[in-house]
Wavefront OBJ file of the C-alpha trace (Angstrom):
o trace
v -11.444 -13.886 -5.464
v -13.763 -11.658 -3.821
v -12.564 -8.313 -2.559
v -13.682 -5.599 -0.331
v -14.932 -2.417 -1.672
v -12.814 -0.567 -4.254
v -11.138 2.712 -3.691
v -10.558 5.612 -5.679
v -7.354 7.940 -4.925
v -7.873 11.279 -6.610
v -5.292 14.134 -7.348
v -5.975 17.257 -8.958
v -3.407 19.906 -9.876
v -3.886 23.280 -11.371
v -1.297 24.978 -13.565
v -1.319 28.506 -15.671
v -2.161 28.323 -19.397
v 0.752 29.118 -21.178
v -1.939 29.345 -24.892
v -2.448 33.044 -24.110
v -5.583 33.118 -26.716
v -7.465 30.740 -24.826
v -8.544 31.945 -21.312
v -8.619 29.511 -18.413
v -6.389 27.259 -16.663
v -4.904 23.897 -16.902
v -6.292 20.940 -14.745
v -4.903 17.615 -14.779
v -6.439 14.833 -12.504
v -4.797 11.642 -12.018
v -7.384 9.089 -10.667
v -5.748 5.609 -8.942
v -7.491 2.718 -7.571
v -5.473 0.029 -5.576
v -5.317 -3.302 -7.192
v -5.998 -5.101 -3.505
v -9.485 -3.802 -3.512
v -10.968 -5.430 -7.053
v -12.113 -8.715 -7.940
v -10.306 -11.339 -9.616
v -11.877 -13.567 -11.919
v -10.557 -17.054 -13.621
v -9.810 -16.210 -17.148
v -7.863 -19.716 -17.808
v -6.152 -22.021 -15.517
v -3.396 -20.234 -13.231
v -4.498 -16.519 -15.006
v -6.395 -14.128 -13.334
v -7.831 -10.429 -13.960
v -9.730 -7.878 -12.404
v -11.180 -4.710 -14.007
v -12.468 -1.502 -12.649
v -14.841 1.151 -14.460
v -14.013 4.789 -13.744
v -16.416 7.478 -14.509
v -14.811 11.056 -14.434
v -16.820 13.934 -13.996
v -16.345 18.004 -13.549
v -19.536 20.036 -12.922
v -20.207 23.541 -12.721
v -22.251 25.291 -10.596
v -25.159 24.744 -12.268
v -24.950 21.412 -12.184
v -23.795 20.754 -15.702
v -20.774 18.558 -17.014
v -17.874 20.704 -18.158
v -16.136 17.448 -18.692
v -17.195 13.823 -18.525
v -15.541 10.655 -19.347
v -16.164 6.669 -18.689
v -12.724 4.605 -18.609
v -12.312 0.867 -18.084
v -8.719 -0.144 -16.577
v -7.374 -3.494 -16.181
v -4.468 -4.245 -14.307
v -2.078 -7.135 -15.401
v -3.212 -10.756 -15.231
v -2.245 -12.622 -12.118
v -1.360 -16.200 -11.650
v -1.808 -15.965 -8.159
v -4.387 -13.578 -6.296
v -2.856 -14.435 -2.973
v -0.177 -12.064 -3.679
v -0.538 -9.448 -0.898
v 0.470 -6.636 -2.985
v -1.184 -6.115 -6.799
v -0.912 -3.493 -9.167
v -2.873 -0.164 -8.834
v -4.516 1.106 -11.741
v -4.328 5.070 -12.953
v -5.693 7.449 -15.361
v -4.463 10.787 -16.171
v -6.402 13.708 -17.996
v -5.193 16.935 -19.018
v -8.145 19.719 -19.698
v -8.479 23.480 -19.951
v -11.228 25.183 -18.296
v -12.153 28.390 -17.680
v -11.825 30.340 -14.268
v -14.619 29.693 -11.930
v -16.247 27.045 -9.232
v -16.226 23.578 -9.991
v -16.623 20.532 -8.516
v -14.684 17.354 -9.672
v -16.519 13.639 -9.124
v -15.275 10.541 -9.584
v -16.639 7.013 -9.164
v -14.965 3.617 -9.441
v -17.139 0.266 -10.066
v -15.841 -2.969 -9.534
v -16.675 -4.836 -13.042
v -17.194 -7.977 -11.591
v -19.486 -6.860 -8.424
v -21.713 -3.878 -9.722
v -22.712 -3.345 -6.152
v -19.299 -2.529 -4.996
v -18.204 1.087 -5.893
v -16.772 4.027 -4.599
v -17.435 8.096 -4.835
v -15.300 10.692 -4.178
v -16.178 14.228 -4.703
v -14.004 17.597 -3.736
v -13.997 21.386 -5.105
v -12.201 23.043 -7.635
v -11.611 26.861 -8.074
v -9.659 27.751 -10.792
v -8.865 31.959 -10.806
v -5.361 32.531 -13.270
v -5.393 36.568 -13.473
v -2.870 36.752 -10.875
v 0.131 38.967 -12.071
v 2.221 38.759 -9.063
v 4.359 35.683 -8.309
v 2.695 32.550 -7.548
v 2.940 28.953 -7.513
v 0.633 26.334 -9.117
v -0.176 23.298 -6.838
v 2.361 21.071 -5.634
v 2.162 17.731 -7.577
v 4.060 14.861 -5.036
v 5.747 12.402 -7.008
v 6.801 8.705 -6.480
v 9.847 9.145 -8.350
v 12.193 12.067 -9.335
v 11.354 14.306 -12.085
v 12.774 13.064 -15.136
v 14.302 16.138 -16.871
v 14.530 16.005 -20.941
v 11.200 14.341 -20.881
v 9.510 14.546 -24.760
v 6.107 16.320 -24.714
v 3.242 14.294 -23.471
v 0.321 14.159 -21.154
v 2.569 13.113 -18.476
v 5.534 15.834 -19.009
v 5.361 19.401 -17.583
v 8.354 21.815 -17.858
v 10.859 19.394 -19.561
v 10.036 16.991 -17.202
v 8.150 13.772 -16.437
v 6.292 13.221 -13.334
v 5.456 9.929 -11.545
v 2.686 10.793 -9.004
v 2.493 9.578 -5.612
v -0.860 8.742 -5.696
v -3.306 10.476 -2.579
v 0.165 12.061 -1.408
v 0.962 8.833 0.388
v 4.598 7.510 1.056
v 4.150 4.173 2.373
v 6.417 1.711 3.900
v 9.652 1.969 1.901
v 8.779 4.828 0.038
v 11.573 6.889 2.382
v 12.024 9.890 -0.446
v 9.433 12.935 -1.080
v 9.948 14.015 -4.347
v 8.168 17.194 -5.787
v 7.553 19.456 -9.058
v 5.585 22.702 -8.715
v 5.942 25.904 -11.230
v 6.743 29.622 -10.548
v 4.777 32.369 -12.702
v 5.575 35.801 -12.773
v 8.847 35.664 -11.242
v 11.152 38.355 -12.494
v 13.835 37.116 -14.881
v 17.359 36.312 -13.565
v 16.431 37.000 -10.306
v 17.548 34.641 -7.309
v 14.772 33.377 -5.423
v 14.783 31.638 -1.699
v 12.785 28.014 -1.917
v 11.827 26.981 1.308
v 10.443 23.748 2.168
v 8.576 23.094 5.588
v 6.714 19.657 6.472
v 4.514 20.028 9.597
v 2.512 17.044 11.093
v -1.448 17.974 11.273
v -2.479 20.386 13.972
v 1.595 20.665 15.232
v 3.099 23.440 16.032
v 6.628 22.561 15.159
v 8.314 21.052 11.863
v 8.899 17.816 11.364
v 11.396 18.786 8.442
v 12.821 21.534 7.015
v 15.109 22.328 3.854
v 16.045 25.364 1.675
v 16.993 26.022 -2.154
v 17.270 28.369 -4.544
v 15.744 28.853 -7.890
v 16.141 32.077 -10.531
v 13.296 33.284 -12.563
v 13.073 32.248 -16.273
v 12.196 34.855 -19.081
v 8.882 34.472 -20.774
v 7.869 31.016 -19.017
v 7.050 29.555 -15.671
v 9.852 28.515 -13.566
v 10.268 24.794 -12.835
v 10.955 23.650 -9.297
v 11.833 20.415 -8.152
v 13.020 18.931 -4.918
v 13.584 15.727 -3.239
v 13.201 15.391 0.929
v 14.476 12.520 2.709
v 10.932 10.921 4.990
v 13.299 8.289 6.548
v 13.023 9.574 9.782
v 9.487 11.012 9.552
v 6.926 9.103 11.614
v 3.482 7.871 10.235
v 1.016 10.353 10.081
v -0.595 13.241 8.260
v 1.554 16.211 7.161
v 1.148 19.723 5.704
v 3.850 20.292 3.050
v 4.514 24.217 2.899
v 6.657 25.617 -0.226
v 7.474 28.910 -0.032
v 9.249 31.391 -2.224
v 10.705 34.289 -1.028
v 13.384 36.934 -1.318
v 15.703 37.988 1.675
v 13.003 40.666 2.997
v 9.572 38.996 1.774
v 7.815 35.885 0.925
v 6.366 36.224 -2.240
v 4.392 33.252 -2.366
v 3.464 29.857 -0.406
v 1.977 26.867 -1.516
v 0.460 23.550 0.247
v 0.356 19.751 0.228
v -1.190 16.790 2.148
v 1.495 14.295 2.741
v 0.295 10.818 4.124
v 3.532 9.028 6.140
v 2.085 5.439 6.464
v 5.361 2.690 7.526
v 3.256 -0.563 7.983
v 2.000 -0.881 4.577
v 2.868 -0.541 1.124
v 1.394 0.799 -1.935
v -0.572 2.259 -3.403
v 2.365 4.867 -4.381
v 4.506 4.423 -7.007
v 1.674 3.192 -9.345
v 2.841 2.718 -12.790
v 2.725 4.416 -16.150
v -0.471 6.051 -16.160
v -2.569 5.877 -19.367
l 1 2 3 4 5 6 7 8 9 10 11 12 13 14 15 16 17 18 19 20 21 22 23 24 25 26 27 28 29 30 31 32 33 34 35 36 37 38 39 40 41 42 43 44 45 46 47 48 49 50 51 52 53 54 55 56 57 58 59 60 61 62 63 64 65 66 67 68 69 70 71 72 73 74 75 76 77 78 79 80 81 82 83 84 85 86 87 88 89 90 91 92 93 94 95 96 97 98 99 100 101 102 103 104 105 106 107 108 109 110 111 112 113 114 115 116 117 118 119 120 121 122 123 124 125 126 127 128 129 130 131 132 133 134 135 136 137 138 139 140 141 142 143 144 145 146 147 148 149 150 151 152 153 154 155 156 157 158 159 160 161 162 163 164 165 166 167 168 169 170 171 172 173 174 175 176 177 178 179 180 181 182 183 184 185 186 187 188 189 190 191 192 193 194 195 196 197 198 199 200 201 202 203 204 205 206 207 208 209 210 211 212 213 214 215 216 217 218 219 220 221 222 223 224 225 226 227 228 229 230 231 232 233 234 235 236 237 238 239 240 241 242 243 244 245 246 247 248 249 250 251 252 253 254 255 256 257 258 259 260 261 262 263 264 265 266 267 268 269 270 271 272 273
C-alpha cells in the first residue's frame, strides 16, 4: 500500500540535572511518526508491515553533533491496510548536555519508499544556573501521570509519563494531562498554581484552573494536573502554567496545544521504546 509523505512530530523537554557532579541539563526527545503516512508492504497472505528509519541529531553551534542516532521503527503487522487508523510509532531518548545553544534535527524516511522523507529542525537552549524558583518545560500527556512508577527512561519524579505527540488533542481526547517540575521552591512553602489556556492571538482565556502545591526539600516539586477540553473549540492554543505566592508571580512556563475535533490520533501513541 502506498502512502503520502511521512510526517514527524518532535517533542523536546528540558529538565534540571539532579546529578550535581555533572554540569548541564537533561534533555528528553520524543519522536512520533503517524502510522498512516507509511508504506505497508505485503509480508504474507493478509500480513502487511511498514517501517520507518529515524535519524535524530543534536547539533552544536560549530556544526558538530553532540548526539546522533539511527533507529528503525516498525509498527505491528496489519491484516487490513484500509483501516483508517494505524498505530503511530514512537521513540524517546534522554540525554545530559552541557548548557548552551543547540539545534535538534529529526529526519524520517519510509523504508520502502526512500524518496519519501520528512525533516524537522528546532532550536534548543539549555541554561540551568538559575537559583530562583523556575519550572521545567511542560510535558503534555495523553494519559494521567501514573504515580509510583519504577525508575525508567519514561518516568520522572516518580511518575510514568505517556506523551501527547505534538501537543495534539484530537477527536475523543477530551482531557489534557500535564507534568512539570518546580525547582528551588522553599521547603513546605504553599504555592498557588494557575493554568490558563488561550487561543493563539486571542485576548481572553478559553479555560482557567487553579491548584496549590508545596515545595519539597532537596528535590524538585512535581506538578501534575488535568484540564477538561470537552468544551474547547478546535484551534491552536497557548497553555500557561504560573506559580505564585499571594503577592507575586514566581515563575511561568508555556506549551503549545493543538485541539482537533474532526480527526483521531496521533495523540495516544503506545509505549515508547
